[in-house]
One Martini backbone bead per residue (centre of mass of N, CA, C, O) as a GRO file, in nm:
protein
   73
    1MET     BB    1   1.493  -0.476  -4.000
    2LEU     BB    2   1.760  -0.658  -3.933
    3ASP     BB    3   1.989  -0.651  -3.667
    4LYS     BB    4   2.281  -0.772  -3.564
    5ASN     BB    5   2.267  -0.675  -3.266
    6ASP     BB    6   1.992  -0.807  -3.203
    7LEU     BB    7   2.080  -1.100  -3.249
    8ILE     BB    8   2.296  -1.101  -3.031
    9LYS     BB    9   2.109  -1.028  -2.796
   10LEU     BB   10   1.925  -1.278  -2.824
   11ALA     BB   11   2.178  -1.480  -2.766
   12ARG     BB   12   2.275  -1.316  -2.468
   13THR     BB   13   2.015  -1.252  -2.331
   14THR     BB   14   1.867  -1.270  -2.019
   15MET     BB   15   1.629  -1.359  -1.814
   16PRO     BB   16   1.555  -1.173  -1.509
   17PHE     BB   17   1.273  -1.335  -1.474
   18GLY     BB   18   1.101  -1.593  -1.366
   19LYS     BB   19   1.068  -1.910  -1.484
   20TYR     BB   20   1.319  -1.821  -1.710
   21SER     BB   21   1.549  -1.747  -1.549
   22GLY     BB   22   1.857  -1.729  -1.741
   23ARG     BB   23   1.741  -1.745  -2.013
   24VAL     BB   24   1.766  -1.714  -2.329
   25VAL     BB   25   1.556  -1.549  -2.530
   26ILE     BB   26   1.560  -1.750  -2.780
   27ASP     BB   27   1.481  -1.998  -2.561
   28LEU     BB   28   1.208  -1.922  -2.531
   29PRO     BB   29   0.904  -2.014  -2.528
   30GLU     BB   30   0.648  -1.949  -2.733
   31GLU     BB   31   0.419  -1.948  -2.520
   32TYR     BB   32   0.551  -1.729  -2.341
   33LEU     BB   33   0.560  -1.505  -2.558
   34ILE     BB   34   0.255  -1.502  -2.608
   35TRP     BB   35   0.170  -1.422  -2.328
   36PHE     BB   36   0.317  -1.148  -2.334
   37ARG     BB   37   0.177  -1.032  -2.579
   38ASP     BB   38  -0.111  -1.040  -2.444
   39LYS     BB   39  -0.017  -0.879  -2.166
   40GLY     BB   40   0.269  -0.754  -2.205
   41TYR     BB   41   0.553  -0.633  -2.249
   42PRO     BB   42   0.820  -0.524  -2.146
   43LYS     BB   43   0.987  -0.256  -2.110
   44GLY     BB   44   1.197  -0.207  -2.361
   45GLU     BB   45   1.442  -0.414  -2.469
   46LEU     BB   46   1.322  -0.679  -2.371
   47GLY     BB   47   1.052  -0.656  -2.520
   48ASP     BB   48   1.174  -0.633  -2.802
   49LEU     BB   49   1.319  -0.909  -2.797
   50MET     BB   50   1.070  -1.084  -2.749
   51ALA     BB   51   0.923  -1.003  -3.008
   52LEU     BB   52   1.145  -1.098  -3.201
   53ALA     BB   53   1.153  -1.393  -3.111
   54LEU     BB   54   0.866  -1.459  -3.195
   55THR     BB   55   0.888  -1.392  -3.492
   56LEU     BB   56   1.115  -1.595  -3.557
   57LYS     BB   57   0.964  -1.849  -3.467
   58VAL     BB   58   0.715  -1.827  -3.653
   59GLU     BB   59   0.916  -1.812  -3.919
   60GLY     BB   60   1.172  -2.009  -3.866
   61LEU     BB   61   1.447  -1.811  -3.770
   62ASP     BB   62   1.595  -1.895  -3.495
   63THR     BB   63   1.851  -2.046  -3.619
   64LEU     BB   64   2.017  -1.783  -3.679
   65VAL     BB   65   2.096  -1.731  -3.366
   66LYS     BB   66   2.235  -1.981  -3.234
   67PRO     BB   67   2.542  -1.930  -3.336
   68LEU     BB   68   2.563  -1.662  -3.135
   69LYS     BB   69   2.604  -1.813  -2.896
   70VAL     BB   70   2.748  -1.868  -2.610
   71ASN     BB   71   2.883  -2.180  -2.631
   72ASN     BB   72   2.638  -2.306  -2.774
   73ARG     BB   73   2.380  -2.376  -2.570
   0.00000   0.00000   0.00000
């Protein structure tokens, strides 16, 4: 089940490294998330959020998170 706090974290947590450093997790490209899924997500909360972001994108539900973004970037 989706947790409200996880949706807020998806909308406000930024990628701390790599090509998309500084980008909010929900805004990471689907292809990038698929690459991580295949290679292995980072351990911990970041990996969990990335997996959730991919699931929402695949199901077409990522638009539910966008209104939760700070300043609606």
